[in-house]
N, C-alpha and C positions, 0 to 999 in steps of 0.2 A: 530515433531522433538524433542520436550521435554515436560515435564509436570511440574507443580508447585502446591504448596499448595493453598487452598482457599484464604488465606490472600494475597499472592503475586499475585494471579489472580485478586483480587479486586484492589490491589495497581496499577498494570499495566493497568487495565481497566480505572481507574480514571486518570492515567498518559496519556493514550491515548486521553481522552477527553481534558485534559489541554494542550496537545501538539498540537492537531489538531484544537482545538478552533472552528472557524467559519466553517471549512470544515470537521467537525466530520463525520466519517463513522461508521456505526454499525458493530461491529466485527462479528456478526451473518450473516448479509447480505453480508459483504465482504468475509467471509469464504465460503459461498455458491457460490458466483460468481467466486471465485478463483478456487474452485473444478470443477465448470462447465467449466471454461477456460481450465483446465488441461485435462478434459475428452474429450472436443470437440475442442481442440486446432486448430485454423485456419480453422475450418469448419463453415458452416452457423449457427450452434448452439452455436458457441463461443460467449459469451456476449461481448467481446471486442477484435476483431481481425481487424487489419488494412487492411486485404485482402478482406473484404466483405463490406467495406464502402468507400465513395468517398474521404474523407479526415479525418484528426485527429479530427476535430470539430464534424463531423457527427458520428464518432466512439464513442466519449465521450457522445454525446447526446443520442445515442442508449443505451449505457451503463447505463446512468442515468435512463432511462425508465425502464430497466430491474432491476436495483438496487432498485428503488422505488417500483416496483411490488413485489419483494422478501421481502423488508423491511416491507411493509404493508400487507404481506401474501395474495396478490391478484394473485399470480402465483403458479401453481402446481409445487412442487419441488420433484425430485426423492428422495427416501428414503436414498439412499447412500450419498447424499449431506447434508441431514438434520440431522446432528449428531455431537457430540463432538466439541462443540464450547461454549465459555463462554457467559453468559447472566447476565445482570444487568438492570432490567427494568427502574429503576430511572434514571440512566445515559443515557440509550437509549432514553428515552423521553426528558430528558434535552438537550442532545446533538443535537437531531433532531428538537428541537423547534426553531421557528423564533426569539423568545426572546433571546435565547442563542446565535444564530448566529449573530444577530444584535448587541448584547452586546459585543461579541468578536471583531466585526468589529469597533465598537466605541472605544474599548480599544486599538486596534492597531493604530487607527488614532490619539488618544490622545498621545500615546507614541511617534509617529513620530513628532507631533506638539511640544511636549516638547523638543524632541531632536533638532528640528529646532531652537526653541527659546533660549534654555539654553545651548546647546552643539555645536551650530554653525554648525549644519548638513546642507549640501548642499541641495537645494530644489529638485534637480533631484532625490534624494532618495525616494521622494513621489511616484515615478513611480513603486516602489517595492510593494506598498500596495496591488494591485490586486493579487500579488503572495501570500501574507499573507492571503488574504481573501479566495483564492481558492487553497490553498496549496495541499490538498488531491487529487482533480481531476487533477491538473497539474502534480503531481508526477505519478499518474496512467496513464495519457496520454503519458508521456515520456517513461515509462517502457513498456507499451503495444504497442505503435506505433514503437519506435526505436528498442525494443527488439524482434520484429517480422518482421523487414524490413532491418535493417542495421547491418552489421558486418559479423562475420564468424561462422562456425559451427564445433564443435568438434564431434557431434553425429548426426546420422540420426534418428530423432524422428518421422518421418512421418508427420512433420509439417514444418512451416517456422520460428521457433524460432531461434534467433541469439544471439551471445555474442557481444554486441556493443563496449565494452571497455575491456582492459586487466588489468586496474587498476581502478576499479570502486569506487571512493570516491564520485562521483556525486550522485548516487542513492543507495549508501551503499550496493553494491553487486547485486542489483536486475536487473542490465543490463546484467548479465550472464544468460539470459533466456534459451539459448540452454542447458547449463549445468543443470539448475534447472528443465527443462522439462524431462531431462534424469533421474535425481535423485531427485525427488520432496521432498523427506523426509531427504535429506542431510542437515546438519547444515552449510556446507561450499559450497557456490555457485561457488567458484572457482574449477577448475578441473586440468588444466595444471599447471606446476611449476611456470609460469610467471603470473598467474591470481591471483589477490589479492582481496578477499572479506573482507572489513573492519569490517563487522558485525560478522564474524566467531570468532575472538579473544574475542569479547564482550560476545558472547554466552558461550565460554569456561570459561571466567572469572566468569560469573554468575553461572555456574555449579560448579566451585570450591568453590564459596562462599555459596553453598547450597541454592541458591535462586531458581534455576531451577534444573531439573534432565534430562539430555540428555537421550533420549530413545534409540538411536542407536549410539554406540561408533564408531569413525572412526580410 
């Protein structure tokens, strides 16, 4: 969709780690799984299709196994998937370490405890902690389950991809899966006039600020 300098690549790589925290996902492994998903959408080779698993939990467990195999280079990858992704070995090893994941979990918990003690936060908010711990997998589960089961289709992509929402602020545009599978390199996941992808104006702004360079103008 776009390219950036080595400085900004490292900046966003680090920002990815800081944002995902305990649920950090390797950009390399994620990119490969995403390419596999597009190439084999909703077939038995799809690493995360809701149509070849019993439920959302078994789908994500199977995805986890494939992700770990790709991450640890224990699975043969087609050459077409193994290219053009950022790598930073230090962050990769740090983000995937148990010390880092447990450290982030402790930090989130301390934050909630301090908010409870000093900001009079209601105790029920502690039930949000598991979402913070597993934010990455939960996001992936919602997008890949809902985006291939519920909603409507603008295009016949020979798969079961759907647009689950018309104003997707919940997943920042990623629930326009049908549109995305039709035009995977488009920076705007919305297609119809009433579909709003909130990430699209952010990408345009980053382009105008010369932080990124959009490859394909719309």
